[in-house]
FINU-737540 format. One record per residue (C-alpha): residue number from 1; residue in three letters; x, y, z. Coordinates in Angstrom, 3 decimals, always signed. Layout:
BEGIN
NUM Ala X Y Z
...
***
This chain:
BEGIN
1 Met +88.596 +105.322 +116.618
2 Thr +92.057 +103.870 +116.089
3 Ile +93.296 +103.310 +112.592
4 Asn +95.722 +100.452 +112.202
5 Lys +98.274 +101.263 +109.556
6 His +100.277 +98.582 +107.836
7 Pro +102.980 +99.050 +105.202
8 Ile +101.806 +98.402 +101.670
9 Leu +105.199 +96.932 +100.800
10 Pro +106.587 +95.567 +104.095
11 Asp +109.888 +94.518 +102.530
12 Met +110.521 +98.134 +101.499
13 Val +109.936 +99.972 +104.806
14 Arg +112.417 +102.830 +104.991
15 Arg +114.880 +103.301 +107.813
16 Val +117.176 +106.183 +108.691
17 Pro +120.393 +105.237 +106.870
18 Asp +123.843 +105.208 +108.436
19 Gln +124.827 +108.413 +106.649
20 Phe +122.086 +110.258 +108.611
21 Ser +119.419 +112.031 +106.640
22 Trp +115.897 +112.872 +107.773
23 Ile +113.255 +115.551 +107.634
24 Asp +111.616 +116.738 +110.838
25 His +107.824 +116.281 +110.631
26 Arg +107.366 +119.658 +112.350
27 Leu +108.264 +121.219 +108.995
28 Val +104.689 +120.383 +107.950
29 Arg +102.926 +120.178 +111.311
30 Glu +104.030 +123.641 +112.428
31 Gly +103.456 +125.199 +109.012
32 Tyr +106.988 +126.095 +107.916
33 Ile +106.457 +124.491 +104.519
34 Asp +103.375 +126.654 +103.931
35 Tyr +105.643 +129.690 +103.597
36 Leu +108.166 +128.207 +101.164
37 Ser +108.239 +128.455 +97.395
38 His +108.727 +125.277 +95.405
39 Ser +112.330 +126.325 +94.834
40 Ala +112.976 +126.894 +98.544
41 Ala +111.423 +123.521 +99.389
42 Ala +113.653 +121.844 +96.780
43 Val +116.788 +123.497 +98.184
44 Tyr +115.769 +122.514 +101.722
45 Leu +115.162 +118.897 +100.724
46 Phe +118.516 +118.750 +98.956
47 Leu +120.372 +120.253 +101.928
48 Val +118.659 +117.958 +104.431
49 Thr +119.577 +114.995 +102.261
50 Val +123.271 +115.864 +101.860
51 Ser +124.022 +117.413 +105.261
52 Asp +125.826 +115.638 +108.053
53 Ser +124.403 +114.906 +111.523
54 Arg +124.958 +118.552 +112.535
55 Gly +123.165 +119.808 +109.423
56 Leu +126.321 +121.039 +107.708
57 Ser +126.952 +120.974 +103.968
58 Tyr +129.526 +122.550 +101.672
59 Tyr +127.649 +122.332 +98.360
60 Ser +128.485 +125.333 +96.167
61 Asp +125.907 +127.555 +94.510
62 Glu +127.081 +126.292 +91.127
63 Thr +126.513 +122.671 +92.131
64 Leu +123.145 +123.408 +93.743
65 Ser +121.999 +125.340 +90.672
66 Arg +123.078 +122.539 +88.358
67 Arg +121.684 +119.667 +90.456
68 Leu +118.342 +121.397 +91.077
69 Gly +117.989 +122.983 +87.629
70 Met +117.790 +126.501 +89.076
71 Asp +119.278 +129.703 +87.804
72 Pro +121.432 +131.624 +90.317
73 Thr +118.719 +134.224 +90.991
74 Thr +116.128 +131.569 +91.861
75 Leu +118.647 +129.834 +94.134
76 Ala +119.444 +133.124 +95.900
77 Glu +115.729 +133.830 +96.415
78 Ala +115.169 +130.301 +97.746
79 Arg +118.103 +130.633 +100.154
80 Thr +116.787 +134.000 +101.382
81 Met +113.398 +132.444 +102.047
82 Leu +114.988 +129.548 +103.983
83 Ile +117.098 +131.965 +106.033
84 Arg +114.044 +134.150 +106.743
85 Gln +112.145 +131.083 +107.960
86 Gln +115.154 +130.146 +110.120
87 Leu +115.388 +126.776 +108.407
88 Val +118.983 +127.247 +107.246
89 Ala +121.942 +129.448 +108.022
90 Tyr +124.501 +130.311 +105.374
91 Arg +128.040 +131.607 +105.438
92 Lys +129.675 +131.010 +102.096
93 Pro +130.523 +128.236 +101.388
94 Leu +128.816 +126.547 +104.361
95 Tyr +125.125 +125.781 +104.785
96 Gln +123.657 +124.677 +108.099
97 Val +120.202 +123.100 +108.265
98 Leu +118.812 +124.390 +111.556
99 Ala +116.841 +122.513 +114.183
100 Leu +113.130 +123.261 +114.302
101 Asp +112.458 +124.709 +117.712
102 Cys +108.928 +124.255 +119.058
103 Arg +108.961 +127.785 +120.506
104 Arg +109.482 +129.435 +117.112
105 Gln +106.748 +130.050 +114.609
106 Pro +107.136 +130.389 +110.851
107 Val +107.708 +133.931 +109.667
108 Arg +104.417 +135.033 +108.169
109 Ser +105.736 +137.955 +106.167
110 Asn +104.580 +138.711 +102.658
111 Thr +107.396 +141.140 +102.018
112 Glu +109.549 +139.839 +99.214
113 Pro +112.752 +141.453 +98.017
114 Ser +112.158 +143.381 +94.810
115 Ser +115.674 +143.290 +93.381
116 Ile +118.641 +140.947 +93.267
117 Gly +120.535 +143.556 +95.285
118 Gln +118.010 +143.258 +98.114
119 Val +118.184 +139.465 +97.912
120 Leu +121.971 +139.505 +98.187
121 Gln +121.855 +142.054 +100.998
122 Gln +119.480 +139.811 +102.974
123 Ile +121.608 +136.743 +102.332
124 Met +124.876 +138.355 +103.330
125 Gly +123.507 +140.630 +106.047
126 Gly +121.457 +138.346 +108.269
127 Ala +123.145 +135.040 +107.617
128 Asn +126.290 +135.757 +109.604
129 Asp +124.232 +136.373 +112.743
130 Arg +122.642 +132.952 +112.522
131 Leu +125.808 +130.864 +112.693
***
């Protein structure tokens, strides 16, 4: 059975704008989003929206915290989660939104850092290898 879909508001159909911003549907289809906190999903959406065509963005932690209404600890935890899922790479002050590769699977680990020190160690330790 084929379902014919038609826009509800045809004069408001979205298009990829000239400044380049989109979200890969594999984020949902391949389950990456299932392993993100609300905070990590918000950071990812923000970075996808503001990054250039190569996925690069120079937004500072202070700006991200302010724009997303997150305290620095929550932002650090969200970034760690995104790095662990290989959705972003980070080398201060540069973020890179990474391509979703069909061969990769979301990281299905339930191990969460228990201290801010562990969060910072994960951010600084593994991020440099990803760029």
